N, C-alpha and C positions, 0 to 999 in steps of 0.2 A: 624766149621766156617759148612765142610764136610757133620754133621750129622743136622746143621738146614738147610740147603742146601736142602737136603734130604729130610726133615720133610716140607717142603715149596711147593717143587718137585708133595710130596705124595696128600698134602694137595690137590694142582691144582686138580690133576690127578683126587682125590675123587668128587672138587666140576663141574668139566667139566663130570665125567661122570653122575652125578645125574642127571646136566642144559640137559642130549640129553638124559637121560630117557622120565624127563617132558617132552620135544616136543614130542618126541616119543607117550608119553599118549595124548599133548594133542591134536598131527595132525591126533593121529585113533579118540578121540570123537569129531573134525571136519566130520573125514568126515563119522562120525556118521550122525552127525547135517546134512550135505549135504545129505547125503544116506533120511533122512525125510524128510526134506522139499520139493524136487524133485521127491518123491513119489506121485506119483498122484491118487495112490488107497486110502489115506488118507484122512482121511476128517480134514477141516483146525482147528476142536477143538480137533484130537485127536495131531494132530502134534505142537501147542501148549503145548496140558498136555506131549507130550514127551518129548518137546526141553525144558523144564522148570526143566523137571525128569531129563535130563540129564547135567542141566548145576549142576544140587544141586549132583550127580554123579561126577561130573569134581571135583566138592572142596572136594569131601570126600574120592579118590582118590588120590587127590594132599591129603593130609593126610597122608593119609596108605601107598602108596609108599616111605616115607620119612624111614618109617623102614621094609614095610614088599613091598621090590621094585618090587619081581617077582610075587609075590601074586595080585598088583594093575595092572601089566599090564595081569593078563589070568582074571580078572576081566573084564573091558576094550578088550579084546580081545574076551570075550563072549558073550559081549552086541555087537560089530562091529559082530559077526558071526550072533547073534539071530535078530537083526535086516537088517538085511541080506537075511534071510532066512525068515521073517515075508516078508518083501518091495517083496520079487520074486512078479513076476507075474503070473508063475505058483508055490503055494507052493505045498511044496512035506509036510503034518503034520508028514510025520516020522523023518522030519532032522530040524524043527522046536521044535519041543519034544524034539528030541539029544538038541538045541545047548541051549534052558531054561533053562533044566536039567546040565546041564553045567555052565552055566551064574547061578544058584541058588547053584553049588555044588560052585562054586568061593567062595564064602561068607562066607563058613559054617566054624567055629569056631570062626567069627567076631563078634557074637552074646553081649557079652557084651564090648569089647574093642570096638567095632564101630559100636554101634546099630542102625544110623543113616543109610549109608551106607549099612547095611542089609533091615533095610528098602527102599529103595531106590533102589536099586535090587530087589528087591520083585514086588516092585511100578511099575516098567520098567519091567518085565517078564510079569504082569498082560497084560501091555498095549499091550504088542509086542504078546501077547495069542491072545489076546481080540481082532487085527484086522484081524483075521481069519478068525473070527464067521461073 
């Protein structure tokens, strides 16, 4: 009976950790969305494009986080960092470039297992990069 109780407790802990991680990822994506929505320097059509891409990214990250939680969080954080650098009032091209390289690097190795994720991250990187032009 003690073994069964321990298994249930372990299962609950595992579920709790996964839920907390999902909430953390959702919160980060929410911050990115808010940053884009409030950025006065971004034209409305570009905002819509980025927000649509973020919605797809959120879905793809959700799929990835079940098996690759740390990588999912890295992708989310590099997306947040890249968005920050791309929407700064005074951009630093070197920091934007570094953050976008980090974002691209964060999806390396997922080309076969998560091709849609890699495609979306590429599209987000291009969209953010083009904001500085």
